Structure formats: structure tokens, C-alpha cells
VEXKERO-234357 format. One line per field, with one value per residue: x, y, z of N, C-alpha, C, CB in turn; residue in three letters. Coordinates in steps of 0.1 Angstrom, whole numbers. Glycine has a CB too. Example, Ala and Ser with C-alpha at 12.3 -4.5 7.8 and 13.67 -1.06 7.14 Angstrom:
# VEXKERO-234357
n_east	c(132,128)
n_north	c(-57,-22)
n_up	c(78,71)
ca_east	c(123,137)
ca_north	c(-45,-11)
ca_up	c(78,71)
c_east	c(132,129)
c_north	c(-33,0)
c_up	c(78,79)
cb_east	c(113,141)
cb_north	c(-45,-6)
cb_up	c(90,57)
type	c(ALA,SER)
//
This chain:
# VEXKERO-234357
n_east	c(1198,1167,1163,1134,1131,1131,1144,1131,1134,1119,1111,1092,1090,1094,1068,1042,1041,1017,1030,1045,1034,1004,998,998,980,959,954,952,931,914,911,901,877,870,862,846,825,822,813,793,774,770,757,729,725,718,696,679,678,661,679,684,662,631,614,632,636,659,662,653,670,698,689,692,720,734,727,740,766,771,763,791,811,808,812,835,852,846,860,886,894,897,911,932,936,944,924,904,878,878,884,856,842,854,857,833,827,840,824,800,813,814,786,779,792,782,756,764,765,740,731,745,735,707,716,725,700,686,667,673,703,731,756,777,774,803,817,802,807,832,844,831,842,868,868,859,883,900,886,889,910,919,904,912,938,934,922,941,957,942,937,966,965,944,954,974,963,954,977,982,987,961,951,971,991,974,969,991)
n_north	c(1002,980,947,940,955,958,955,968,955,955,927,903,879,843,826,805,767,741,707,693,669,668,696,688,666,684,699,678,663,692,691,664,668,688,678,660,675,684,666,653,677,674,657,663,678,657,644,666,673,645,625,603,579,577,564,532,513,518,546,562,557,570,592,599,592,610,634,636,635,661,670,660,674,703,707,695,710,734,731,721,747,766,752,757,778,784,784,777,768,751,726,718,714,700,676,666,663,638,622,620,606,581,578,580,556,535,539,529,506,500,504,484,463,468,466,443,428,436,422,426,433,436,424,399,391,386,408,428,429,425,452,470,463,471,497,506,494,511,538,540,537,563,575,575,578,607,614,614,639,651,652,661,687,698,697,706,740,741,746,770,806,828,850,843,851,842,827,825)
n_up	c(1149,1152,1165,1152,1130,1096,1064,1035,1005,984,974,977,999,993,982,997,981,967,966,935,932,941,931,902,899,904,886,862,874,870,842,836,847,834,806,815,814,790,776,790,788,758,760,773,752,735,744,743,718,714,703,721,730,744,749,755,781,799,799,820,837,820,821,844,853,834,851,873,865,850,874,894,869,877,905,907,886,899,926,924,908,928,945,933,935,960,976,1004,1002,986,988,1000,979,964,979,976,954,949,966,944,923,938,941,911,904,919,907,880,883,885,865,847,854,844,818,812,814,794,763,741,737,719,725,741,770,783,770,779,808,812,802,817,846,834,831,855,876,864,867,901,908,896,911,937,936,932,959,975,969,972,998,1006,999,1019,1039,1033,1027,1051,1069,1065,1071,1079,1055,1036,1010,983,950,920)
ca_east	c(1185,1161,1158,1123,1134,1135,1147,1126,1142,1109,1113,1083,1093,1085,1053,1046,1026,1018,1043,1043,1024,990,996,994,968,946,952,949,918,903,908,893,861,864,861,832,815,819,804,778,767,763,746,716,721,713,688,667,670,655,688,679,647,624,605,635,637,669,661,653,688,707,689,702,734,733,725,752,775,765,769,804,813,804,819,852,859,847,867,897,900,895,925,945,938,945,911,898,864,880,886,848,836,862,848,813,826,847,813,797,825,809,768,783,801,767,749,764,762,728,728,755,723,698,723,725,690,684,669,673,712,740,768,782,775,813,819,799,809,849,845,826,855,881,865,856,894,907,879,891,926,922,905,921,953,933,919,954,962,929,942,980,961,935,966,986,962,952,990,989,982,952,956,984,988,964,973,998)
ca_north	c(993,972,934,943,970,950,963,972,957,954,911,897,862,831,818,788,763,726,699,692,658,676,709,681,658,692,703,668,664,698,690,653,678,697,670,653,683,690,653,660,691,663,641,672,679,649,641,676,670,634,615,593,570,582,547,529,508,525,560,579,554,569,607,602,593,626,648,631,639,674,677,660,686,716,702,694,722,743,727,723,760,776,745,763,790,785,787,763,760,746,713,708,712,685,664,667,657,625,619,625,594,569,581,573,538,526,540,524,489,496,502,477,454,473,465,425,422,441,411,438,436,429,425,390,398,388,421,443,426,430,466,480,457,474,509,506,501,529,551,538,540,571,585,572,588,620,614,614,646,666,651,670,702,702,701,724,747,739,752,783,814,837,860,839,850,834,823,837)
ca_up	c(1139,1157,1156,1145,1115,1085,1048,1024,992,972,968,987,1005,985,981,998,975,966,965,925,931,944,919,889,902,907,871,859,877,861,829,832,846,820,797,818,814,779,775,796,777,746,759,774,739,726,749,739,702,711,702,730,724,753,754,760,801,805,796,829,844,815,821,860,851,832,859,882,858,853,890,890,866,882,915,905,877,906,937,916,904,938,955,927,936,976,986,1015,997,968,993,1001,969,961,981,971,934,949,966,936,918,943,939,898,903,922,896,868,885,883,849,836,857,831,802,812,814,780,755,726,736,706,721,746,786,790,769,791,826,810,795,828,853,832,835,872,880,863,875,910,906,894,918,950,937,934,964,977,963,979,1015,1011,992,1026,1049,1030,1035,1067,1072,1062,1077,1071,1043,1036,996,972,936,918)
c_east	c(1183,1162,1143,1122,1139,1138,1143,1130,1132,1107,1102,1088,1084,1075,1053,1035,1032,1028,1040,1031,1007,985,987,986,957,945,949,934,906,901,902,880,859,859,849,815,812,811,791,772,761,752,735,714,715,700,673,665,662,662,683,665,638,616,615,641,650,670,664,667,693,703,697,715,739,734,736,763,780,771,785,815,820,813,834,860,859,860,875,905,903,905,934,949,942,935,906,886,867,878,874,840,843,860,838,815,828,833,803,796,817,793,775,785,788,762,751,765,746,723,736,738,707,703,720,712,683,684,675,693,724,756,766,780,795,818,821,806,827,851,842,839,863,884,864,872,901,902,884,902,929,917,909,933,954,929,927,957,949,932,953,970,951,947,974,985,953,966,990,983,969,956,969,982,985,975,980,993)
c_north	c(979,956,931,952,954,965,959,969,958,942,909,880,853,826,806,782,745,722,698,677,664,688,701,677,676,698,690,663,673,692,676,659,682,690,661,660,684,670,651,667,679,655,652,672,668,643,653,675,657,623,602,587,572,568,536,523,520,543,571,570,565,589,611,600,609,636,645,632,657,680,674,671,699,714,703,707,736,741,730,741,768,766,753,776,791,787,779,760,749,727,707,711,699,675,659,661,646,618,617,607,587,569,573,559,532,526,531,509,491,496,495,465,453,465,448,422,431,429,416,436,430,422,411,398,397,400,427,441,435,449,471,472,468,490,512,507,513,541,549,543,554,585,583,578,603,624,616,629,655,661,661,683,703,706,712,738,755,749,764,794,824,849,859,843,838,830,832,844)
c_up	c(1146,1149,1148,1127,1107,1074,1040,1007,986,969,978,984,992,990,986,983,974,967,945,924,934,931,909,885,902,890,862,859,873,850,827,841,840,808,799,812,804,774,782,788,767,745,767,762,728,730,744,721,703,703,705,727,738,756,760,776,802,805,809,833,835,821,835,860,843,842,870,875,855,867,897,887,872,896,916,898,896,920,927,916,920,946,950,929,954,982,993,1010,991,975,996,987,960,962,981,961,937,955,956,927,922,940,923,900,908,913,884,872,886,873,843,844,847,819,802,809,802,769,742,724,726,713,739,763,793,785,779,802,821,805,812,840,850,835,850,879,876,866,889,914,903,907,932,947,937,949,976,978,971,991,1016,1009,1007,1034,1047,1037,1047,1072,1073,1067,1071,1066,1041,1014,987,961,929,904)
cb_east	c(1192,1148,1158,1116,1155,1120,1160,1126,1152,1111,1130,1065,1083,1091,1048,1037,1021,1014,1042,1056,1030,993,1012,996,969,950,967,956,919,907,921,900,856,874,872,831,816,836,812,778,782,771,753,715,730,721,694,672,682,646,698,678,649,615,597,636,646,682,646,635,698,710,671,698,738,721,708,751,770,750,758,801,804,784,815,854,843,833,866,891,888,877,932,945,923,953,900,895,855,904,893,841,837,871,847,803,838,862,809,807,841,814,757,796,818,755,750,776,769,722,728,781,719,701,745,730,682,697,657,665,713,744,779,799,762,822,812,783,810,857,831,804,861,885,854,847,901,910,861,890,934,917,893,923,963,924,913,963,966,906,948,998,950,923,976,984,964,953,999,991,992,942,954,987,998,951,963,1012)
cb_north	c(990,979,921,951,990,938,964,983,946,960,899,902,858,820,815,779,773,721,680,692,645,687,717,673,646,707,710,663,664,711,693,636,687,706,664,652,693,699,642,668,704,653,621,686,683,640,640,693,667,638,617,598,549,596,538,531,484,519,561,586,535,560,613,591,578,628,651,618,633,672,670,655,687,718,691,681,728,745,714,718,768,781,726,761,799,794,790,766,768,753,713,708,725,682,661,683,662,623,625,638,592,567,605,578,532,530,552,530,481,499,514,473,459,491,470,417,420,451,404,462,435,444,445,385,385,378,427,446,400,419,471,478,442,470,511,489,494,533,551,529,532,570,592,557,585,624,608,606,644,666,635,668,702,693,692,731,750,719,750,787,818,840,876,819,855,844,818,832)
cb_up	c(1120,1158,1166,1157,1118,1080,1043,1027,987,961,969,985,1025,981,968,1018,955,955,977,920,942,960,911,887,921,920,866,865,887,858,821,837,851,813,795,836,817,769,779,807,767,743,772,780,734,724,764,746,689,705,708,742,717,749,738,755,807,799,791,846,842,798,821,873,840,826,866,888,846,854,902,880,865,883,915,895,858,909,945,902,893,944,953,913,931,981,979,1032,986,956,1004,1014,964,965,987,968,920,958,972,933,922,958,938,892,918,931,892,859,902,889,840,840,872,828,800,827,829,777,754,734,747,692,719,739,801,791,764,798,834,793,779,832,848,817,829,879,880,851,876,911,894,881,918,955,927,925,960,968,948,974,1021,1000,972,1031,1051,1015,1029,1073,1065,1049,1081,1079,1045,1046,990,966,927,917)
type	c(MET,THR,ALA,ALA,ALA,THR,LEU,ASP,THR,GLY,ILE,SER,PRO,PRO,ARG,PRO,ASP,TYR,SER,GLY,PHE,THR,ARG,ASN,TRP,LEU,ARG,ILE,ASP,LEU,ALA,LEU,CYS,LEU,LEU,LEU,GLY,VAL,PHE,ALA,LEU,LEU,GLY,VAL,VAL,GLY,VAL,ALA,LYS,GLY,VAL,VAL,ASP,GLN,GLY,ALA,PRO,ALA,TYR,PRO,ALA,ALA,VAL,VAL,GLN,LEU,LEU,ILE,GLN,ILE,ALA,ILE,ALA,SER,CYS,GLY,ILE,GLY,GLY,ASN,VAL,LEU,LEU,LEU,ARG,ARG,GLU,ARG,ALA,GLY,VAL,ALA,PHE,ALA,TRP,VAL,ALA,LEU,PHE,LEU,VAL,CYS,VAL,ALA,ILE,GLY,TRP,SER,MET,HIS,MET,LEU,GLY,LEU,ARG,LEU,GLY,ASP,PRO,GLN,ARG,THR,CYS,PRO,ASP,GLU,ALA,ILE,ILE,GLY,GLY,TYR,VAL,VAL,GLY,LEU,PHE,PHE,ARG,VAL,VAL,LEU,ASN,ALA,VAL,TYR,MET,ASP,ALA,LEU,ARG,ARG,ALA,GLY,ARG,PHE,LEU,ARG,GLY,LEU,PRO,GLU,GLY,ALA,PRO,LYS,ALA,ARG)
//
């Protein structure tokens, strides 16, 4: 028997996989994007049914925020599903979703200004700003950790040979 000959036992070699950190964060972000997608769809239903006052000064800004959320959910769900299936295209979708999160953070800063400038608001400025800061903190931390997981997933996928086994 030559060194090139192998014994066919019917057992496939172990399939390379993401680290537990990467795999779990891809799953966590997938769940969060699914949740965001549900909330965005509820927002679309609310706008379609006229629940939101279309004459309100913040109405156009709210519609833009809703469109951004739909885009984040779409790219995030698609990217995470592809990444969990070990498809390299998922990296691009996930980076677009992260970019859109940055856009949404910037847009929410704009909306914060609208909210603070609304003469009919019933909440004190300190509560509005405090809630915004707490929400912003969690959003930035979660997405920074996801960015690390996404970088690790990209490195892992670049290291796989072409034709490597995909998802289980």
C-alpha cells in the first residue's frame, strides 16, 4: 500500500467550525435581527393603519427610521444565516447591517433633537437624554462585540479551502 492510498472507513474527517464565541454571537445577532424585523413589521402595520399621526413633525423622521430598521433586519438575518451556513457572502451582508446600525445611531441622534424640540412633550429633558444614553451604550457594546465575532468569522471563512464542507 502506498502512502497516497487511504482506507475508506465511511467516516468523514471532522468538519472545521467557528469558535463557540463566534457561533453563539452569530446566533444572538440573528435572534436580535429577527426581533427587530418583527418590530419593524409592526411599525409598517401601524403606519399603514394610520396609528401614527401623519401630520406630526417627526412623522417623516420616524418613517426613515422604520426603513433603516427594515434594512438592518434584512441584511442582518441574511448575513447571519449565510455565516452560520459558512457562506462567505454572509460577511458582506453582516458588514452592511453593521454600517446601517451606525446610520441608525446617527439618525436617532437627529430624532433626539426633534424630541427635545417638541413643545408638546410630557417627559423632562433629563429623562429623554438619560434613556437615550443608556440605550446608546447597550447598542454600541452589543454591536462592538458582534463586530469582533464578525471579524473572527471572516478570518475563519478565509482560512477554509474552496469546496470545504458547509453547514451541518
